[in-house]
C-alpha positions as CSV (number, residue, x, y, z in Angstrom):
1,M,114.2,76.6,86.8
2,Q,116.6,74.8,88.4
3,S,115.5,72.4,91.3
4,L,115.9,73.6,95.0
5,L,115.7,69.9,96.4
6,G,119.3,70.7,97.8
7,H,118.1,73.2,100.1
8,N,118.4,71.5,103.7
9,D,114.3,72.2,104.3
10,L,113.5,70.0,101.3
11,R,115.7,67.4,100.9
12,D,113.1,64.7,102.2
13,C,110.6,66.2,99.2
14,R,109.3,65.0,96.0
15,R,109.5,68.0,93.5
16,L,106.4,68.0,90.5
17,F,106.4,70.6,87.9
18,L,104.5,72.4,85.3
19,R,106.3,73.5,82.7
20,N,105.5,76.5,80.4
21,Y,101.9,76.5,80.8
22,E,100.5,78.9,78.3
23,V,97.8,81.3,79.2
24,W,95.8,84.3,77.9
25,I,95.4,86.7,80.7
26,N,94.4,90.6,80.5
27,I,97.6,91.9,82.2
28,G,99.7,94.9,82.3
29,V,100.0,98.9,83.8
30,H,99.6,99.9,80.4
31,D,96.2,101.0,78.5
32,F,97.0,99.3,75.4
33,E,97.6,96.3,77.8
34,K,94.2,96.6,79.4
35,R,92.4,96.4,75.9
36,G,93.4,92.4,75.3
37,E,94.7,89.6,76.6
38,Q,98.5,88.8,76.1
39,R,100.3,85.7,76.4
40,V,101.8,84.5,79.5
41,L,103.6,81.3,79.9
42,I,103.5,79.7,83.7
43,N,106.0,77.5,85.6
44,V,105.3,76.3,88.7
45,D,107.6,74.0,91.2
46,L,105.6,72.1,93.8
47,Y,108.0,70.3,96.7
48,I,106.1,67.4,98.7
49,P,107.3,65.6,101.5
50,L,108.4,62.1,100.7
51,T,106.1,61.0,103.6
52,V,102.8,62.5,102.0
53,S,103.9,61.7,98.7
54,T,105.0,58.5,98.6
55,P,101.8,55.8,97.0
56,R,101.9,53.0,98.4
57,N,99.1,51.0,96.3
58,D,100.0,53.5,92.9
59,E,96.7,55.7,93.3
60,L,96.3,59.0,92.5
61,D,94.5,60.1,95.9
62,E,97.9,59.2,97.5
63,V,99.9,62.4,95.2
64,V,99.3,65.8,94.6
65,D,97.5,65.5,91.2
66,Y,99.2,68.2,88.5
67,D,95.5,68.8,87.6
68,F,95.7,70.5,91.1
69,M,98.1,73.6,89.5
70,R,96.3,73.9,86.2
71,R,92.9,74.1,87.9
72,S,94.3,76.6,90.5
73,I,95.7,79.0,88.0
74,A,93.1,79.2,86.0
75,V,91.0,80.2,88.9
76,R,93.2,83.2,89.4
77,I,92.6,84.1,85.5
78,K,89.4,83.9,85.7
79,Q,89.1,86.7,88.4
80,G,90.5,89.1,85.8
81,H,92.6,92.0,85.0
82,V,96.3,92.2,87.0
83,H,98.3,94.8,86.7
84,L,102.1,93.6,87.6
85,Q,103.4,89.9,86.7
86,E,104.4,90.4,90.4
87,T,100.9,90.6,91.9
88,L,100.5,87.1,89.5
89,C,103.2,85.2,90.6
90,D,102.3,85.7,94.8
91,D,98.7,85.1,93.9
92,V,99.8,81.4,92.3
93,L,102.2,81.1,95.3
94,K,99.4,81.4,97.7
95,L,97.4,79.3,95.6
96,M,100.5,76.3,95.6
97,L,101.2,77.1,99.6
98,A,97.1,76.5,100.4
99,H,97.2,72.9,99.7
100,P,97.7,70.8,102.6
101,R,100.4,68.8,101.1
102,V,102.5,71.2,99.5
103,K,105.6,71.9,101.8
104,A,107.6,74.7,99.3
105,A,106.8,76.1,95.7
106,R,108.1,78.2,93.4
107,V,106.1,80.8,90.6
108,S,107.8,82.1,87.5
109,T,105.7,84.1,84.7
110,E,106.9,85.6,81.6
111,K,105.7,87.4,79.0
112,P,107.2,86.1,75.8
113,D,105.6,88.9,73.6
114,V,106.4,92.0,74.7
115,Y,110.1,93.1,73.2
116,P,111.7,91.8,70.2
117,D,114.8,91.5,71.2
118,C,114.8,89.4,74.3
119,D,113.1,85.7,74.8
120,A,110.6,87.4,77.8
121,V,110.1,89.4,80.7
122,G,109.3,87.7,83.5
123,C,109.2,87.4,87.6
124,E,109.7,84.3,90.2
125,V,109.0,84.1,93.9
126,F,109.5,81.3,95.4
127,G,108.2,80.2,99.3
128,I,108.3,77.9,102.4
129,K,106.0,77.0,104.7
130,E,107.8,77.3,108.2
131,V,105.4,74.2,109.7
132,M,103.6,71.7,107.8
């Protein structure tokens, strides 16, 4: 994923990221996909204004904890079957933007085991809060 820090609304931000987080999830519209889990790689970029993400005392509670991303995704995965990667991306994006310090987020999902002749098939979505 390419950084969006050059975007005018995000120039005052720090980017946190979660790369290739591997989860196993029941995902897909075909009957054979509904019988088991598939490997999905999830990538997240969070854009957090420097005014709320610059630690003054080198303490974890001064920043957005990386565990927030993983825990939020795990909660969504536990909700059960999802038909589309687009739905999964949208759901994870909503969870990321719900954090009060996050100004914008980008989420992508990839199913690397679908076709033997390509690395992966996937989806990506970006969202930015109008008001912080």
